[in-house]
C-alpha positions in Angstrom: -22.2 70.2 12.2 -22.4 69.6 8.5 -25.9 68.0 7.7 -24.3 64.9 6.1 -21.9 64.3 9.1 -24.9 64.7 11.6 -26.9 62.1 9.8 -23.9 59.8 9.7 -23.3 60.3 13.5 -26.9 59.8 14.0 -26.7 56.3 12.3 -23.6 55.4 14.3 -25.0 56.2 17.6 -28.6 54.8 17.0 -27.9 51.7 14.9 -24.4 50.7 16.0 -23.5 52.2 19.4 -26.7 51.8 21.2 -27.3 48.1 20.4 -23.7 47.1 21.1 -23.9 49.1 24.4 -26.7 46.8 25.5 -24.2 44.0 25.7 -22.4 45.9 28.5 -23.1 45.1 32.1 -24.6 48.3 33.2 -28.0 49.1 35.0 -31.0 47.6 33.3 -33.1 50.9 33.9 -30.3 53.0 32.0 -30.4 50.6 29.1 -34.3 50.7 29.1 -34.1 54.6 29.3 -31.4 54.7 26.4 -33.8 52.7 24.1 -36.8 54.8 24.9 -34.8 58.0 24.2 -33.5 56.6 21.0 -37.1 55.3 19.9 -38.6 58.7 20.7 -35.9 60.7 18.9 -36.8 58.3 15.8 -40.5 58.8 16.1 -40.1 62.7 16.4 -37.8 62.6 13.1 -40.1 60.3 11.3 -43.2 62.4 11.9 -41.2 65.6 11.1 -40.1 64.0 7.8 -43.8 63.2 6.9 -42.7 59.5 6.5 -45.5 58.0 8.6 -48.9 57.7 7.3 -51.8 56.0 8.9 -53.7 55.8 5.5 -53.3 52.6 3.5 -51.2 53.1 0.3 -53.3 53.2 -2.7 -50.5 52.1 -5.1 -50.3 48.6 -3.3 -50.2 45.6 -5.7 -52.0 43.2 -3.5 -52.1 40.4 -6.2 -48.3 40.4 -6.7 -47.6 40.8 -2.8 -49.9 38.0 -1.7 -48.7 35.6 -4.6 -45.0 36.3 -3.6 -45.6 36.3 0.2 -47.5 33.2 0.1 -44.5 31.4 -1.8 -42.1 32.6 0.7 -44.3 31.7 3.7 -44.9 28.2 2.4 -41.1 27.7 2.0 -40.4 28.9 5.5 -43.1 26.8 6.9 -41.6 23.7 5.5 -38.1 24.6 6.5 -38.9 25.5 10.0 -41.3 22.7 10.6 -38.6 20.2 9.6 -36.0 22.0 11.7 -38.2 21.9 14.9 -38.9 18.4 14.4 -35.3 17.3 14.0 -33.8 19.7 16.8 -36.6 19.8 19.3 -39.7 17.8 18.4 -41.4 18.4 21.7 -41.9 22.1 20.9 -43.5 21.5 17.5 -46.9 23.6 17.7 -46.7 23.1 21.4 -48.0 26.5 22.4 -51.1 26.7 20.0 -52.0 23.1 21.0 -51.3 23.3 24.7 -52.2 27.1 25.5 -54.3 28.7 22.7 -55.0 31.6 24.9 -51.2 32.3 25.4 -50.5 31.6 21.8 -53.1 34.4 20.6 -51.8 36.9 23.3 -48.2 36.2 22.1 -49.2 36.8 18.4 -51.2 40.0 19.3 -48.2 41.3 21.4 -45.5 40.4 19.0 -47.5 42.0 16.0 -48.4 45.2 17.4 -45.6 46.1 20.1 -42.7 44.5 18.3 -43.1 44.1 14.6 -44.8 47.6 13.9 -42.1 49.6 15.9 -39.4 47.6 14.2 -40.6 48.3 10.7 -41.0 51.9 11.3 -37.5 52.1 12.6 -35.6 49.7 10.3 -37.4 50.0 6.9 -39.5 53.3 7.0 -36.9 55.5 9.1 -33.8 53.6 7.9 -34.6 53.8 4.1 -35.9 57.5 3.9 -33.0 58.7 6.3 -30.0 56.8 5.1 -31.1 55.5 1.5 -29.2 58.5 -0.3 -26.1 57.4 1.0 -26.0 54.2 -1.1 -25.5 54.2 -4.6 -25.8 50.5 -4.8 -29.3 49.5 -3.2 -28.0 46.0 -2.9 -25.5 47.3 -0.4 -28.2 49.2 1.3 -30.3 46.0 1.8 -27.3 44.0 3.1 -26.6 46.9 5.6 -30.0 47.3 6.6 -30.3 43.4 7.5 -26.9 43.7 9.5 -28.2 46.5 11.5 -31.5 44.7 12.0 -29.6 41.7 13.4 -27.4 43.9 15.4 -30.6 45.2 17.2 -31.2 41.6 18.6 -27.7 41.2 19.9 -28.7 41.7 23.6 -30.7 38.3 23.4 -27.2 36.6 23.0 -28.7 34.1 20.9 -27.0 32.9 17.6 -30.2 31.5 16.1 -32.0 34.8 16.5 -29.0 36.7 14.9 -29.0 34.4 11.9 -32.9 34.6 11.4 -33.0 38.4 12.0 -30.5 38.8 9.2 -32.1 36.5 6.7 -35.5 38.1 7.8 -33.9 41.7 7.5 -33.0 40.7 4.0 -36.4 39.8 2.9 -37.9 42.8 4.5 -35.5 45.2 3.2 -36.0 44.0 -0.3 -39.7 44.2 0.0 -39.4 47.6 1.3 -37.1 48.7 -1.4 -39.5 47.3 -4.2 -42.8 48.7 -2.7 -41.8 51.5 -0.3 -44.8 50.3 1.6 -44.6 50.1 5.4 -47.9 48.3 5.5 -46.7 45.5 3.3 -43.4 44.9 4.9 -45.3 45.0 8.4 -47.7 42.3 7.1 -44.8 40.2 5.8 -42.7 40.4 9.0 -45.9 39.6 11.1 -46.8 36.6 9.2 -43.1 35.0 9.1 -42.3 36.1 12.9 -46.0 34.6 13.9 -45.2 31.4 12.2 -42.0 31.0 14.1 -43.7 31.2 17.2 -46.5 29.0 16.1 -44.3 26.2 14.7 -42.5 26.0 18.1 -39.3 28.0 17.7 -40.4 30.6 20.5 -38.2 29.0 23.3 -35.2 28.7 20.6 -35.6 32.4 20.1 -35.6 33.4 23.7 -39.0 34.8 23.6 -40.7 35.6 26.8 -43.7 33.0 27.8 -42.5 30.2 25.7 -40.4 28.3 28.6 -43.4 25.7 29.1 -42.6 24.2 25.9 
């Protein structure tokens, strides 16, 4: 198969067909196996391409990143705090106040077992593998955000889809500007952990948040 068509077929299978298939009513074990196979394939391709490095990028402009990320985090914090207060006030900061141990566990689990793999797949792999197909990099950012939102369709939660699309835009923009997995990982972890902290965990169908 022509290399270009192979890569496009790969894109369709991994980022369109697989997420959509999780909405179908078939055995859960097969779904898990399909995801693991897809993830393993992605990791192999990442390491073969040399896109993964465990060394901190030397070219990071920390001052600019911290300044911009702080502004965005403050804006997200204000908007989401008001949202939770209006929509579900009993959940506002419920987990960190009522069960700080669970809160810390959730933050650690989410950061290292969810955020890191997501950024490897949807930013590092996606941009390095498919970026050359997009002459307009703004379209690349939008498509990346759509694919990122589609990966969460299995949760069947409209709010999750909206937030992951908006988050996908932010993370894709950061990666396009910096080409840094480290920075986009930090940004994703900060925003995501804030959502769980402020009390949106149950709204986002995150396990362990039912008590609030």
